[in-house]
N, C-alpha and C positions, 0 to 999 in steps of 0.2 A: 357376435354380440358381446358387449363387455360383461365380464363375470360380475355377478352381484355380490355385495359384501357378505350376505348371508351364507353364500356357498363356499367362502374361503376358509380353509382350515386355519387354526391358530398358528402363527408363524413360529418356526423353531428358532431356538437360540443359535448363534454362530457355531458351525461344526468344530469339534475339538481338533487340535493339531493332528495332521495326517489324514483327516477325512475331508472329502470334497463338499463344500457348501453348495446349496442350490443357487441358480442365477439370482433369485431375489435376495437370498442371504448375502451373496457377494456384493450385490448392489447396496444393501444396507450397511455392510462394513465400509464400503467406499464413501458413503455419506456420513460415516462416523456414528452410526446408530448401533452401538454395541451394548450399552447398559440400558436398563429400563428407564432410568432418568434421562438418557439421551433421547429416547423416543418421546417421553413426556414433554421434553423441551423442544421437540421438532414441531414448530407451530405452523398452522396453515398459511399459505400464500394468499388465499382468498376463500370465499364461501359461495356455495350454490344453494338456492332456496328450493328445497323439495318439500316444504311444509304446506304448500298451497297449490291448487290446480287453477289455472287461468282458462276461462272459456275462450275457445279459438276466436270467436267474434270480437273479443275485447283485446286481442293482441295487436301490437303495433310494430312496424318495421324497426329493427334495432333492439327490441325487447329480448332479454334472456329469460325465458319462462319455462314452466312445466305445464304440459297439457295432457289430457287423457281422453282417449276415444277408441272407436272401433274401426278396424281396417275395412274399407269398402272395396278397394281395388289394389292389386299389387302386380306389376308386370315389369319385365326387363325390356327396356327400350334401347335401340341401337344408334339412334341419332340424337345429338351430334356425336356422341360416343356411348359405348355400352354403359348402362346404368340401371339401377333398380329404382323405380318410381312407385311410391305408395301414396294412396289417397286416404286420409284419416278424417273421420267425422265425429263430432261430439254432441250433435244436436243443435249447436249454435252456429256452426260453420264448418268449412273444410280446410284442411291444411295438407300441403304436399310434402312428403319426406323424400329426399333425394340422396342416393348412395352411389358414388362413383366406384368405390371399392366395396365389395360385399362377398359374403360366403353363403353357401347353401343353407347352413344352419340359421342364418339371419332370415333368408327367404321363408324358411319353414315357420319361424316365429311370427313373421309379418304376413301370414296368409290371411285372405279375406275372412272376416268374422272374428279375428283375434282382437282382444282388448289389450291395449298397450298404454304405458305411461311414458311420455316422451319429454326430453329436456334439451333445449338448444336455443340458438339465436334465430329470431324470426327475420326473414328477408322478403323483399318484394320480388315475386317471380312473374314469368309471362302469364301463368295461369292463376295468379293470386298469391296468397301467403305461402311460404315454404321454409323448411329447415334443411340444411345440407349436413349430412353425417351427424344427426343428433344422437344423444345417448338414449337408449330405450330399454324397457323390460316388460315382459308380460305380467298382467295383474288380473285379479278377480274383481268383480264389482264389490265396492266397499273396502278394498284393501287399505289399511290405515296409512296415513301420511306420516312423514318424519316429524318429530316434535322439536327438532332443532335444525339449525342451518348445517349443511353438509360441507365438511372441510375439504379443501383441495391443497394437498401438501407438495412441497418441493420433492420431486421424485426423479426417476429416470425410466428409460424404455424397459429396463429389466425389472422394474419395481412398480407394478400396477397400483393405482390409487386404492382399489378395493383391498388389496393385500396390506397396504400401508395403513389404511384406516383401521383394519382389524388389529394390526400390530400395535398401533397407538392405544386403542381401547384396552387391549390386553395389558400393555405396559403401565397404563395409568392405574390399573387395578393393583399391580404389583409394586410399583415404584415407591420407595420410602419418601413420602412427601410430608412427613411430620414437620412441625414448626421448629426450626433450629434457633431462630432469633428471638431474643427477649422483646416483649411488646414495646418497651420504651425506645427501642432502636428504630422501629418502623414509623414512617409517616402515618398520620392519622387517617382513619376511614378507608384503609386498604383491605381487600379480602385476604384470607389465608392463601398460601401458595397452592394448596390443593383446589380451593375454590376458584382461584385465578386460572389455573390450567384447565380444570373441567369446563369453565365458562368459555375459554378461548378455543378449545377443541370442539365444543358443541354449543355455540351461542343460541339463545332462544330467538324465535323469528321476529319478535318485536324490538330487538336491540337496535340502537342507532348505528347503521352501517358506517357513518362518518367517523364515530369514535373508534370503531375497529380498524378502519383504513388509516386514520392518522395516528393510531396508537395512543390516543389520549384517554381511553377507557381505564378506570381504576385497576382492572385486571392486568392491563398492559403496564401501568405504572408500577404495580407490584413486581412484575418480572424485571423491568428495567432497573428498579432500585436494587433488587437482589443481585443482578448481574454486576452493576457498578460497585456495589459493596464488596463482592467477591474479588473484583479486580483491585480495589483499593487495599483490601486486606492482604492480597498476595504481594502487592508492591511493598507494603509496610513490613510484612514478614521478611521479604528479601533485604530490605534496608537494615532491619535489625540483625538479621543473620550476618550481613556483611560487616556490621559494626563490631561483631565478635571476632572477626578475622584479624590477623596481624600483618602489617606491612612495615618495611623499613622506615624509620623516622628520618626525614631528610630536611633538616633545618637549613635555612638560607644563611650563608656565612657573610658577615660584614666584610666588604672589600674583596669578596671572592669572585668567582667566574661570572656570576650574573652581573655584578657591578662593572666588571671589565667589558662585558659584551655591551652593556648600555653605553659605556664610555666611547666605544668605537663605532657605534651605529651612525650612519650618515643622516639620521633623522631622529626627532624626539617622539616619545610615545604620546598618544592622545590620553585625555583624562580617563576615558573608558578602558583603554588598554592598561593603564596603570592600576585601575580598580580591579580588573580581572587577574592581573599578575599577582596582586596582593592576595586575592581570594585563593588562588591556586597554591601560592607559597604557604599560606596558613594550613591548607589541607596536607601538603607534603610534609610539614613539620610534625604531623601526628603519626602515631604508630598503628592507626587503622587505615585500611586502603581508601584512597581517594576514589570517588566514583562520580566524576564531574563532566558535564557537557559544556563545552565552550561553543556558543553560537554567535554568529555575527554575519552581517550581510556580505555579499560579494565585495571583495576588496577592502574589508574593514581592518585587515592586518592581523589575522589569526596566526600566521606562520611565525612572526616575531614573538608572539606570546608563547607559542609552543617552544621556541628556541630558548626563551628565558626560563621556562619550566624545566627544560632539559638541562640547562646550565646548573640549576639548583641541585638536581639529582646527581649530575656528574661531579660537581664540586664536593658532594658528600661521599664520593668514592663508589657510586653505583652507575650502572649503564642505563641508557634510555633507547627504546626502540620506537621508531615512527613508521607506521604502516599506512599506505594509501592504496586506493582501489585500482589505479591504473599506473602504468609505467611513466606516462607523460606527467601526471601529477606528482608521482614520487620523485621524478627527476627534477621537477621545478623546485620542490622542497630541498632536494639534495644540493642543487646549485647554490641556493640561498644560504643554506646552513654551512656549506663548505666555505663560502665567501665570508660569513660572519664568524665562524668558530675555529676554522683551521688555523688562522693566524694566532689564536689564543692557545694553541697546542693541543686541541682536541682531536683524537683519532676517530675518523668516520668511516664506516663500512657501508657498502652499497650492494643490496641483495634483491634481485628480481628474477622472474622466470627465464628471461633471455640470457642471463649471465650463467654460463655453464662451464664445465670442465675445470681446468687448473685455476682459472681466475676466480671461479666461485669457491673452490676449495680453500684458496688463500683467505678469502673474506670470512668463510665459516671458521677457520682456525683463529683469525684475529678476534672474532666475536667470542669464541670459547676461551681464549687466553686472557681476555679483558683488555687487550691492546686497543681494540675499537671500543670507544666509550659511547659513541652514538651510532646506531644502526638504522639506516633508512632503506625502505624498499616497499614491495608489494606483499601479497600473501606469502611470498617466498620466505619472509621473515619468520613465519611460524611453522615451516616444514620440519619434519621429525629430526633431521640431522643438524638443525641449528640449535646449539646449546649456548646459553649465555653464562658468562662468568658470574655476574651479579646484576640481574635485571631489576631495577628499582622503579622505573616509570615506563609505562606503555602509552603511546599516543596514537589514536586511530583517527585518521582524517576521513571526512565524508562517511561517518560511521554507518549511516543508514544503507550504504551500498555493500556492507559486509554482512554475512550471515551470522546468526547467533553462535554456531559452532566455531567459526573463525575467531570471534572475539573471546570466547571461552578458552580456546587453544592458546591465545596470547597470554591470558591470565595464568595459565598453568605452567608457564615457563620458569616460575620461581618455586614450584611445589616442592622441590627437593630440599628446600630450606624451611619448609612449613610456613612459608610466607606468601603473600600475594603482592604483585607489583601494584603501584598506584596506577589508576587508569584515567586518562584524559581523552574524551571523545570530542571531535570537532565537527561542526556542520555549518555550511553556508546556506542551508535551507532552514530558516528560523522556525521554531516550533510554536504553533498557536497555543494560546493559554490553556484551552481545554485539553489539548494533547499533553501539555506539560503537567496538568493535573491528573492525568490518567496513565497513559502508557509510560511516561517518564517520571512518575511520581516518586520513584526511588532514587532519582538522580538529583544532585545539586547542579544548578544551572548558572553559568556565568554568561553575561550578554555584553558583547561589544556593540553599543548602540550609537556610535558615531563613526564617520569615515575620516581618514587622515586628511589634513588640509591640502589644498592644491589639486584635488580630484575634480575633473570637469564634469558638468551635468551631462546626462545622456538623453537625447531626444529620440523618441520611438515613433516611427512612421509605419502605418499598415497600408500596404499596396496590393492590389490584385495582380496576378501574374502578367496581365496585359501591359503593365508598366515596366516590364523587365528591361527594355532598352534604355529607358530613362535612368534606371538604377545603375546599369553598366556605365552610362555616361558619367554618373556621379563618382563611380570608382575611379574612372580615368582622371577626373579633376583632383580627387584626393591624392592619388599617386603623383600627379604632376606637381602638387604642392609639397612633395616630400614625405607624404604620410602613407600608411599601409591599411589594408582592409582584409576582412575574412569573408568567405562565402561558404555557408554551412548547409549540408544536405542531410536528410534523415536516413538514407540507405546507401549501401555500397553497390548493390546489384539490382537489376530489374526484378520485380516480383510479379507473379501472375495476378495477384490480388491488389497490389498497390501500384498504380500507374505513375511511378516516380522515375525520373531520369537518374541514372547513376552518377557517381562522383567523377568517373573517368570521362563520361560524355560532357558533363558540365565543365570539367577542366579544359577539354579540347575546345568547347564552344567559347569559353571566356578567353582562352589564349588567342583564338582567331579574332574575337571582338576587341581585344586590347593589344594591338601590335606595339611592341616596344616595352611592354610591361612584363616583368618576370612573374609567371603564375606558377605557384607550387601546388602539390597535391599530397594530402595526408589522409590515410584511412586505416582502419583497424587491421587489415590483412597485410599491411606492409611489415617487413622485418623490423625489429626494434632499432637496429643500427640506422636503417634508412629513415625511420621516423625521426630519430634524434638528429640526423643530419639536416632534414627538412626544417625542423623546428629551430635548429641553431642558425640556419641561414635566414629564416624569417625574423628571429629575435635580433640578429645582427643588422637588420635593415636592408639586406641584399635582395629581398623579394618583396614586390609590391602587393601581391594578392595571394592569399593562401586559401585554396579550395579544400574543405575538410568535412569529414563526418563528425559525429558528436564526440570523437576522441579528444577534442579540444574543449569539452564542456567545462572542465575545472582545471585550475592550476596554471593556465597559460597566462603569462604576464609580459605583455609587450607594450610599454607606454606610448609608443609612436603609432599604434594601431588606433584609428579614429572612426572606422566604419565597419559595422557588422551586418551582413545580409544573411537572413535565414530563409532558405527556400522551403516551400511546403510547410510554413510555420504552423499550419493547422494540424499537422501530424505530431507535433511535440507537446509534451506536458508543460504546464505553467511553470513549475519550478525549474525545469530544464531550459525553457526559454529565458528565464531570469538569469540562470547561471551563464548561458551563452552571451547574453547581453553584457554581463559583467566582464567579458574579455576586452571590451573597449571602455573608454572613459578612465583609463588608469594613469593618464598623464594630465598635463595642463591644457591639452587641445580639446576643443568642443567636439563631442562625438555623437554619432547617429547610429541607431539600430533600425534596420529596415526589415519588416516582417512581410515576406511575399507569400500570398496564399492563393490556392486554386479553389474556386467555388464549385458547387454550392457548399456553404459552410453549415455544419451542424450547429445546434444550439450551444453545445459544449465548446465547439471551435470558436464561435462568436464570443462567448463569455471569456475564454482565455485571451483572445487577441484584444478584446476591450480592456481587460485588466492590465495587460502589458502597456497599452497606450495611455492608460489613466494614471499609473503610478510606477515609480521606480523603488518604492519602499519594500524591502524584502519581507518584512513582517506582514504588511498588507497583502502582498502576493501570496504568502503562505496561508493567510486566513482565507483568501478566495479559493486557493487551490484545495484546501480542506473542504470547503463548501461544494466545489465541483466534483471532486473525486471521492470524498469520504475518507475516514481514517485508515481503513485497511489498505487501500491502494496508495494513499499518501505515504504510508510508512513501509510499504512492502509487507504489510501485516507482521511487522517486526521480524521479517525474514523467516517466519515459521511456516508459511504456506496456509495458515488458517486465519479466518477473520477473528479478531480478538474481542470485539463487541458485536453480538448478533442482534440484540434487541434495542439497546440504548442508542440514542442519537446525540452525539456530542454537541451539536449546534442547537438542538431543541431542549435537551434535558439537563441544562446547566444547574438548575435548582436541585434536582435529584443527585447530581454529581457532587455538589458542594455539601449536601447533607451526608452522603456516603463518606466523604473525606473527613467530616467532623466526627462521625460516630465510629469509624474504623479503629482509631487508637483506643477508644473506651472499650469497644467490644473485645479487642485483642488483650487488653489489660485485665478486664473484669470477667470475661467469658472465653478464655483461650480455647477450650474444647469446642464450643459452639462455632467460634471463628474458624477453626481448622476444618470442622465438618462442612461448613458453608463453602469454603474454598474448594474442598474436594468435590462437593456436589456440582459446583458450577464450572470449575476449570479442569479438574482431573489432572492429566499430565501436562496440559498447556501452561500451567503455572510456571514451569521451568523456563519457558520462552520469555516470560516477563522479567526474569531475573538477570538476563545476560546484558 
């Protein structure tokens, strides 16, 4: 029988270092329930109504109710399997209680003549109404009912609800829930924080359940506003702290390296590229660190903007580091930058995990001596033995795929001079407005909102896997016309849980189906040199079809490729599908992206594929992706592993967000101590993750 709340001792605080915590204590630590305020803010998932008794005769199938009655009969039945079957009467009717798993102690409590209070879902059984494994407890006639709804909390197997309820009640009594915010900051007609939390932990039985479930109740609004305000204050504090730091001033020189690079490029810049180049140059000229995000859709030309920013830094006598998440992407950047900058006398170093031994040591020495002005690579760029002579600008591509610690490490590379490098982050996953207002509020954002001329439109087709042969025939046609194609798969190996064909099998099948076509294979487990050789052959046009996993998601630029087939498209995220689609349509040839799916599709899968078919606009894709996944998953929770907004919903709470944005600067200026206490209450150590 479940332990009743009344019988649970008050929970102990986490054991001091060196002492073993109880299983429940460990479970609370795992859930982050360390401080009293953590427990006070640990809100129920749902509620159970123990404030009323429903006569058995009035219950209906599907109802989740509480009944009270006397056990008339209790026996263990062996057919169709061993189970405890109890008949309960309350004077209005009979209810069967059925237990497949039971203990002797439960049989003792459910003996004939016992009065019990039972809560569960009513089902239609062979012998009338029944409940399977209901919650129950013995009562005396006239035992008082609960006066508020019973909370059901997020918990775990090691943390019983009764224990957690007791812990929350205890913490609510101790937690410092005094009002920190001046009244003029708060939206009108909202309860105090203590009132809001007391209400949400123990709502009265007459409350509108709809307002609790959709979080529109004033108590919920108070919590959401407080959370959004804490987040805005934290970002504003980070921005102001950063403004006090010093960075090398890197003014653009008239007729310098940037002008030379522009003069020898085989194309002109778009108006959008010119605008963001000017925004970045203005930041670099200042002696406070640039903290700018350059966002632009797939193929909008971010690499050349990065090259022009690097040219400004190098022209001023400082080094620039460009870090990308994968070797393939880093190498694509490296090839372009070598092509553009080496003829202008720029020394370029290449650092990745696969470059080892003497070759790596030579590159590290060139970086330390200053001979290499531009350093391109993966996370190998920030390893401990890499010392820069004068790092003035750090560029991080696909920044959302790096962890906070990695970005901070890159910024520390200039600490010996008591300076910070300027930081330019790039992303081909545009940030929806609400995210820009919250998680990226401390960033300056530059947006390339037009594509270079001559890019062909991409038509997206969604096909069931049954049309596979038709798709293969289309590949044959494209290759016969001198063009190339990609075939992308989500996994390298068979998985017990995901019935996906692996890349090797797909490669063999497509080779057999396309005689005379050279079919290449690229996946993450291949040695770096082998990957590079395959990509070089495909880029040179010597290979008609490339079968690959998602290692080609970003950075691959082959203008002659006109067809992208994504197998098991339903397994991919929306932004990933959009990135993959962007590998075609990079030349003047009309291009097609085929999304092959295996049914049945989930609602999320249908939403993703519908969005891909309806738009090629990366900003619209990002907006829909945020709707489908929510901000934590969209951002990788800013790589901290924690959800950064627990209560507020960026899609529904825009008005609260905008108010928090307006009042945060006033609160920080006029009530700095209250602002600091508010951030500490809500974010604790998580505030640091918002600053990277």
